[in-house]
N, C-alpha and C positions, 0 to 999 in steps of 0.2 A: 497430442494426447497426453504426453508426459508432463507438459507445462500445466495443463488444467488439473492433473492428478496432484502435482506438487502444490498448485494453488489451493486445493482443498485442504492440504496439510497446514498451510499458512493461515487459512481461514479458521481452522480448528485451534490453531495457536492463539489467534487473536480473540476468539469468542469463548474458548474453553469447551467447545462442543465435542461430543464423543460419538455422534452418529450423523449421517447425511441429513436426515430430517431435522435433527436438533441444530445443526449448523445453519440450516435455512431459517428456522424459527428464531434463533438468536441473532441473526443478521437482518433478514428481510422482514420477518414477522410470522406470527403463528397462523394467520388466516389461510396461507397457502400450504400448510404442512401436509394436509391430506393429499394434495396433488403430488407432492414428493413421495409420499408413502405409496400411492397408487402407481406412479411411474416406476418406482423401484421394484414393486411386486411384479408388474408386467414385464419389466426388463429381465428379472430373474426367471419368470415363467417362460419367456422367449428362449432363454438358455436351456431350460428343461425340454422344451419342444424340439429344439435343435438336437439335443442329446438323444431324445427318443427316435428322431428321424435317422440319426447316424447309427444308433444301435440296431434299428430295424434292418438297415442295409448291411452292416457288418455281420450281424448274426446270420442273416440269410446267406451271405457269401461264404461264411465259415462252414455252415452246414452243407452247402453245395460242395465245398472242397472236400468234405467228409463223405460225399456221396448221398446226402440226405436232401431230397428235393422238397422244399417248402416255399410257400408264398411269403411275400414281405409282411403281410398282415399276420400270418401265423407266427413268424419269427418274432415280431414285435410283441404280440400278446404273450408268447412264451417267456421272453426275457423280462417282460413287465411283471408277470405273476411270480416267476421263480427267483428273480434277482432284485428288481427295483423295489417291489413292494416290501420285502423283508428289510432291505436297507433303509427305506424311508420310514419304517416303523421303529428303527433303532433309536433309543433314547439318548445314548452317549455317543456323540460323533467322534470322540477321541480315537476310537478304534479304526477310523478311516484315515487318520493322519499318515500312516506309513505308505498308503497307496498314492499319495501325491508324488512321491519319488518314482513310483511305477509309471505315473502319467508322464512325467518329464522324460524318463528313460524311453518310454514308448514313442514319444514325439521325436526325440533325437534319433532313435533307431529308424523311424519312418523316413526321416530326411536322408539318412545314409542309404537306406534301401532304395529310395527314389533316385538318388545319384547313381547307384550301381546299375539300376535298370536303364537309366538314360545312357550311360557309357557303354554297357554291354550290348546294346542294340536289340534286345529281345522284344521291344515294342516298336522297332523301326519298320514302318509299313513298306518302305522302299527296299528293305532287305540288303542294305549296303554295308552293314556292320557285321561283326563276327558271328553272331547267332542268327542274323537275318530275320528278325521279326518273329521269333518263335511263338509268341503268345497272341499275336495280332488276330489270327483266325478264330481265337476263342471269344473275341469281343463282338458285341452287337455293333451295328454300323455307326450309331450315334456316339459310341464310346471309343472308336478307333482313331488313331492319330490322323489329324487333318491340318494341313498347312497350305498356304497359298502365297505365291510370289507376286501376285498382281499388285499394282500400285494402290488400288482402292482399298484392298485388305490391309496392306502395310500401314496406310495412313489411318486405319481404324484405331491405332493406339492413341491418336489425338482426338478421337471422337468423344462426344459427350457421354457415350455409353460407358466410358472408363469410370464415371462416377458411381457405377454399380459396385466396382471394386472398392471405391472409397467408402461407400456405405457399409459394405461388408467389413471393412477395417474398423469402422465405428463399433460394430458388434463385437469384433475381436478384442477391443479394448474397453469392454463395458464394466470394468471393475471399479470405476470411479465412485460408485455409491459405497464401496468399502474402504475408500481412502481414509476417512476419519478413524476407522477402527485400526487400520495399519499404522497410522501416525501415532495414535495413543498407545498402542501395544509395542511400539518400537522402543528398545532399550535406549535410555538416554535420548529421548525423543526431541532433539533439536531440529530446527529447519535445515541446517547444513547436512546433518546425518540423514535426514529424510530425503534430501536432494540426491545424495549419493545412492541410496537404495532405489529411488525412482529412476534415476538416470541409468543405473546398471541394469535393472530388471527390464525396463522398456527397450533398452538397446539390445539386450540379448533376445528379447521376444521379436523385435523387428528383424534382426539378423536371421532368426529361425524361420519367421514367416517368409522372408525374402527368398531363402534357399528353397523352401518347400514350394513356393509359387513359381520360382524359376524352373526347377526340375519338372514340376508338373506340367507347366505350359510348354516347356521345351520338348517334352516327350509326347504330349497329346494335342498340342495346338488349340485351335478353337473348339475342339470337342472335349476339352477338359471339363469334367463334371464339378458341380458345386462341392461335392465330397470326393476329393481326388482319388481315393482308394477304390471308388467304384469303377474307375477306368482300368484297373489292373485285373488280370485274369484270375478266376477262382482256382485255376490249376497252377498258379504261381505261388510256390511255397514261401518265398520271401514276403510277398504281399500278404499272405495268410497270417504270417507271424505278426506283421504290422497291424492287421485288422484285429487280431486277438489282443495285442498290447493296448491298442486304442480302446477297444471295447471294455477291457478290464478297468482302464483308467477312467473312462466316462461313467461306468456303472458305479464305481466307488466314490466319484465326485458328484454324482447326480443328487444325493441328498443335500449337498451344501446350498445350491440355489433353491432347491425345493423347500428347505426350511425357511428361506427368505420369502418365498411366495406365501407359504402357510401362515407365517407370523405376520406378514404384511396384510393379509386378508383379515386376520383376527384384530389387528391394529385398526384397520379401516372400519371394521364393524364395532370397534370399541368394546370388545369382549373382555370382561374383568378377569383377573387371574384366577379367582375362585371357580370360574366356569370353564377354565381351560383344563378340563379333566382328561384322563387318558382316552376315554370314550370319544370325547369331542375331537381331540387331536387325531385319533385313528380314523374317525369317520371323515374328517376333512381331508386327511391324507388319501384315503380311498377315492373320494370324489375327485380330487385334483389329478390323481394318477389316471383315472378313467378318462378325464377330460384331455390330458396331454396325449394319452394313447390314441384316442379317437381322432384328435387333430393330426397326429403324426401319420395315421392311416391315410388321411386324405391329402396331406401335403408331402410331396416327394422332391420338390425343387428346393434344396437347402440354400442355394445361392439366393433365390428370391426371398425366402424367409429372412435370411440374415441381412439382405440389402434393405428390405422394407423396415425390419425391426431396428437396424442400425441407423437408417435415415430418419426415423421418427423418434423412438425412445432413446436410442443412442445419442442422437444430436442433443436432446434435452439434458441427459445426464452428463455428457462429456463437455458440451459447449455452453448451453444456455444457463443452467442453474449455477455452476461455479462462477461464471462471469457476473451474473446479477448479484450473487452473494458478495463477491469481492468489491464490486462497485459500492454496494450499500455499506459495507464495513468501512471503506475509505470515506464515504460521505458522513458517516456517524462520527468519525474522528474530527471532522470539521477542517476548515482551511488552515487553522493555526496548528493543530496537532498532526495533521497529515503532511507528508513531504511531497515535493513536486514530482519525485520519482513515483510515488504511490499513485498520485492522480493521473500521471501519464500511463502507468501500467493499467489502471482501471479502464482508461479509454482504449488501450490496446486490447485488453481482454474482451471488451464489448465489440470492438471492430472485428476481432478474430471470431467472435460468436456469430456475427452476421455472415461471415464467410462460410462457417460451418453450416448455418441454416440454409444458405443458398445451395451448397453442395449436397447436403442431405435431402432437401426437398426435390432437387432435380433428379437425384439418384432414385428416389422413390417413384417419381413419375416415369422414369425410364424403365424401372423394374415392373411396374404395374401396366404400363402402356408402351411396350417396346416398339410397336408399329407406328407410333406417333413420331418417333425420331428417325 
């Protein structure tokens, strides 16, 4: 993932592009630019859908912790009207910048909290640890810890179904369409400096994801939910703090991909700037929020949404488009100007692209038709 993100920076360096679509049009050609714009808009929209689904679950759990019994739909509609709509109508997104630190702090706190709950045994169904599964009785059957020591279940880690997790990972690293912006806005934006930024950020993200995945699965086993905080009791104060932190972080970052969706639609429809009036923007904002809310009401399986989205749109953004762009850039240099290393790397990028397509396609099939495998 980090390789292709870095590759996008190098493509921008070679072409002078400042956006993902522009990088495509300057390297491959303008004929497919609308495909890039559509894929980018859909990818950002998928992020908003996932955010709405998570906010529906976290808000419901938080209200239940406070003794307020509401349905998932009611909590989703409430948070959409009172929080998301006002935020998405904000004209200056600079006021949201400080909340990015809240998001990072919330995620790190959640990892620590998950580790605490794993080691203190409050979710240990066998009751062998210090607090003997204090919160297990609060959970529905499908959310309780479930482990098996049979050989068939142990070997499931080598099953093709593992590609579901791979596709979800594609969705987790779906920031590639913003790689040109990050490269161009980097101070002293050289490729070596960009390499350090990409390597550091992707490594820290990978470590965080690993610890969260480890403690989640180690605590709940095969009953781990697609949104792991759903597994924790509403009576668990530590988990409630995590839910609140994640909800605040998601709410204040929600407008960022949302603007990408809205601007992408206006770009696809070729709406001129003079017609992008406040009324038009506000009307489109309302329509999109209603759409995401209705979809989030009907989709509750976050893992499936992320797997399907990551295996399709994520594969295109992460693997296919960067590989095709780089190959074309090298081809345009010609055999005399391009180095042997560049030509080999272009072949490597294309080969890795096909591996990504194979994994993504298989993961989508497993997600949509689990009984076939």
